[in-house]
C-alpha positions as a Markdown table, in Angstrom:
| # | Residue | x | y | z |
|---|---|---|---|---|
| 1 | Met | 0.0 | 0.0 | 0.0 |
| 2 | Asp | 2.9 | 2.4 | 0.8 |
| 3 | Glu | 4.6 | 1.7 | -2.6 |
| 4 | Val | 1.4 | 2.5 | -4.5 |
| 5 | Ser | 0.9 | 5.7 | -2.5 |
| 6 | Met | 4.5 | 6.8 | -3.2 |
| 7 | Leu | 4.1 | 6.0 | -6.9 |
| 8 | Thr | 0.9 | 8.1 | -7.3 |
| 9 | Lys | 2.5 | 11.0 | -5.4 |
| 10 | Lys | 5.5 | 10.9 | -7.8 |
| 11 | Ile | 3.2 | 10.7 | -10.8 |
| 12 | Lys | 1.2 | 13.7 | -9.5 |
| 13 | Ile | 4.4 | 15.7 | -9.0 |
| 14 | Ile | 5.7 | 14.8 | -12.5 |
| 15 | Ile | 2.3 | 15.9 | -14.1 |
| 16 | Phe | 2.3 | 19.1 | -12.0 |
| 17 | Cys | 5.8 | 20.0 | -13.1 |
| 18 | Leu | 5.0 | 19.2 | -16.8 |
| 19 | Leu | 1.9 | 21.5 | -16.6 |
| 20 | Ile | 3.9 | 24.3 | -15.0 |
| 21 | Ser | 6.6 | 23.9 | -17.7 |
| 22 | Leu | 4.0 | 23.9 | -20.5 |
| 23 | Gly | 2.4 | 27.1 | -19.0 |
| 24 | Val | 5.7 | 28.9 | -19.0 |
| 25 | Ile | 6.4 | 27.9 | -22.6 |
| 26 | Val | 3.0 | 29.1 | -23.7 |
| 27 | Leu | 3.4 | 32.4 | -21.9 |
| 28 | Ala | 6.9 | 32.9 | -23.4 |
| 29 | Tyr | 5.5 | 32.2 | -26.9 |
| 30 | Gly | 2.7 | 34.7 | -26.4 |
| 31 | Ala | 5.0 | 37.4 | -25.1 |
| 32 | Phe | 7.8 | 37.0 | -27.7 |
| 33 | Phe | 6.2 | 35.8 | -30.9 |
| 34 | His | 2.9 | 37.6 | -31.2 |
| 35 | Ser | 3.9 | 40.7 | -33.1 |
| 36 | Ile | 2.9 | 42.5 | -36.3 |
| 37 | Lys | 4.8 | 44.8 | -38.6 |
| 38 | Ile | 3.2 | 48.2 | -38.9 |
| 39 | Thr | 4.0 | 50.6 | -41.7 |
| 40 | Thr | 4.4 | 54.2 | -40.8 |
| 41 | Lys | 5.1 | 57.3 | -43.0 |
| 42 | Val | 8.2 | 59.3 | -42.3 |
| 43 | Glu | 10.0 | 62.0 | -44.3 |
| 44 | Gly | 11.3 | 60.4 | -47.5 |
| 45 | Gly | 9.2 | 57.2 | -47.4 |
| 46 | Ser | 7.8 | 54.7 | -45.0 |
| 47 | Val | 9.3 | 52.6 | -42.2 |
| 48 | Ser | 8.2 | 49.2 | -40.8 |
| 49 | Ile | 7.9 | 48.9 | -37.0 |
| 50 | Thr | 7.3 | 45.7 | -35.2 |
| 51 | Lys | 4.8 | 45.9 | -32.3 |
| 52 | Ser | 3.6 | 43.3 | -29.8 |
| 53 | Glu | 0.0 | 42.2 | -29.8 |
| 54 | Pro | -1.0 | 44.0 | -26.5 |
| 55 | Ala | 0.6 | 47.3 | -27.8 |
| 56 | Leu | -1.2 | 46.9 | -31.1 |
| 57 | Val | -4.6 | 46.4 | -29.3 |
| 58 | Lys | -4.0 | 49.6 | -27.4 |
| 59 | Glu | -3.1 | 51.5 | -30.6 |
| 60 | Ala | -6.3 | 50.1 | -32.3 |
| 61 | Ser | -8.5 | 51.1 | -29.4 |
| 62 | Val | -7.5 | 54.8 | -29.6 |
| 63 | Gly | -7.6 | 54.9 | -33.4 |
| 64 | Gly | -3.8 | 54.8 | -33.9 |
| 65 | Val | -3.7 | 52.0 | -36.5 |
| 66 | Ala | -5.9 | 50.8 | -39.3 |
| 67 | Arg | -5.8 | 48.3 | -42.2 |
| 68 | Asp | -5.3 | 49.7 | -45.7 |
| 69 | Lys | -6.9 | 48.2 | -48.8 |
| 70 | Ser | -4.0 | 45.8 | -49.3 |
| 71 | Gly | -4.5 | 44.3 | -45.8 |
| 72 | Lys | -1.4 | 45.8 | -44.2 |
| 73 | Val | -1.6 | 47.5 | -40.9 |
| 74 | Lys | -0.6 | 51.2 | -41.0 |
| 75 | Gln | -0.2 | 53.9 | -38.4 |
| 76 | Thr | -2.8 | 56.7 | -38.7 |
| 77 | Tyr | -0.7 | 59.4 | -37.0 |
| 78 | Thr | 2.7 | 60.8 | -37.2 |
| 79 | Gly | 4.6 | 62.0 | -34.1 |
| 80 | Glu | 3.1 | 61.3 | -30.7 |
| 81 | Ser | 0.3 | 58.7 | -30.4 |
| 82 | Pro | -3.3 | 59.6 | -29.5 |
| 83 | Lys | -3.9 | 59.5 | -25.7 |
| 84 | Ala | -7.6 | 58.5 | -25.5 |
| 85 | Cys | -10.3 | 56.7 | -27.5 |
| 86 | Ser | -11.5 | 58.8 | -30.5 |
| 87 | Thr | -15.2 | 58.1 | -29.7 |
């Protein structure tokens, strides 16, 4: 009975550690690999900037980015970003 109890405790610990590791991997993937290139106009042409998904959501909520007809994400302002929602 003691050996079975120890075996189930070890299995539970292993499963727990695997789930924690998987969670850390998923968080790292979300933080580092979810980004989009944004095209912004500057003097003499346009520049591509890479922004993370949370920053892009904030920009979209205040009207700072929009999709053009080709499907690319473009900045709608030059200089300082808008501070509040446009509505």
